[in-house]
C-alpha positions in Angstrom: -112.8 -44.7 163.7 -114.9 -44.1 160.6 -113.3 -43.0 157.4 -113.2 -39.4 156.3 -115.6 -40.3 153.5 -118.2 -41.7 155.8 -117.8 -38.7 158.2 -118.4 -36.3 155.3 -121.5 -38.2 154.3 -122.8 -38.1 157.8 -122.2 -34.3 158.1 -123.9 -33.7 154.7 -126.8 -35.8 155.8 -127.3 -34.0 159.1 -126.9 -30.6 157.5 -129.3 -31.6 154.7 -131.9 -32.6 157.2 -131.6 -29.3 159.1 -131.8 -27.3 155.9 -135.0 -29.2 154.8 -136.5 -28.7 158.2 -136.0 -25.0 157.9 -137.5 -25.0 154.4 -140.5 -27.0 155.6 -140.9 -24.6 158.5 -141.0 -21.6 156.2 -143.4 -23.1 153.7 -145.8 -25.0 156.0 -146.0 -23.1 159.3 -147.9 -19.9 159.1 -146.3 -16.9 160.8 -142.7 -18.0 160.2 -140.3 -15.1 159.7 -138.9 -15.6 156.2 -135.9 -13.2 156.5 -134.7 -15.0 159.7 -135.2 -18.3 157.9 -133.2 -17.2 154.9 -130.3 -16.0 157.2 -130.5 -19.3 159.1 -130.4 -21.3 155.9 -127.3 -19.4 154.8 -125.8 -20.0 158.2 -126.5 -23.8 157.8 -124.7 -23.9 154.5 -121.7 -22.0 156.0 -121.6 -24.5 158.8 -121.5 -27.4 156.3 -118.6 -25.8 154.3 -116.7 -25.2 157.6 -117.0 -28.7 158.9 -116.4 -30.4 155.6 -113.2 -28.4 155.2 -112.2 -29.3 158.7 -112.5 -33.0 158.0 -110.2 -32.6 155.0 -107.4 -30.9 157.1 -106.9 -32.9 160.2 -104.1 -32.1 162.7 -101.2 -34.5 162.2 -100.1 -35.9 165.5 -103.3 -35.2 167.5 -105.9 -37.2 165.5 -107.9 -38.4 168.5 -108.1 -35.0 170.0 -108.9 -33.4 166.7 -111.9 -35.7 166.1 -113.0 -35.3 169.7 -113.1 -31.5 169.3 -114.7 -31.9 165.9 -117.5 -34.0 167.3 -118.0 -31.6 170.3 -118.1 -28.5 168.0 -120.4 -30.1 165.5 -122.9 -31.2 168.1 -122.9 -27.7 169.6 -123.5 -26.1 166.2 -126.3 -28.6 165.4 -128.0 -27.9 168.7 -127.8 -24.1 168.1 -129.3 -24.5 164.7 -132.1 -26.7 166.1 -132.9 -24.0 168.7 -132.9 -21.3 166.0 -135.3 -23.3 163.9 -137.6 -23.6 166.9 -137.5 -19.9 167.4 -138.5 -18.9 163.8 -142.1 -18.5 164.7 
């Protein structure tokens, strides 16, 4: 199992990539809805705060289950954000 520090770094990296993809989409792709993109970027930052705080407060006694659910929830959120970025046009 990776350390919490490494897990936080990975979450920050992935969220940063999604955020930059959204910014690039707004600035480089014509016809992108700016208001939807702004809402999506705000949502991305909220997701980052939520998952970083979840890493800091693990469930004592059910660590394996906690990280299994964490990974499942994080992957689902990332896939939702990727779909939303694709639908900005």
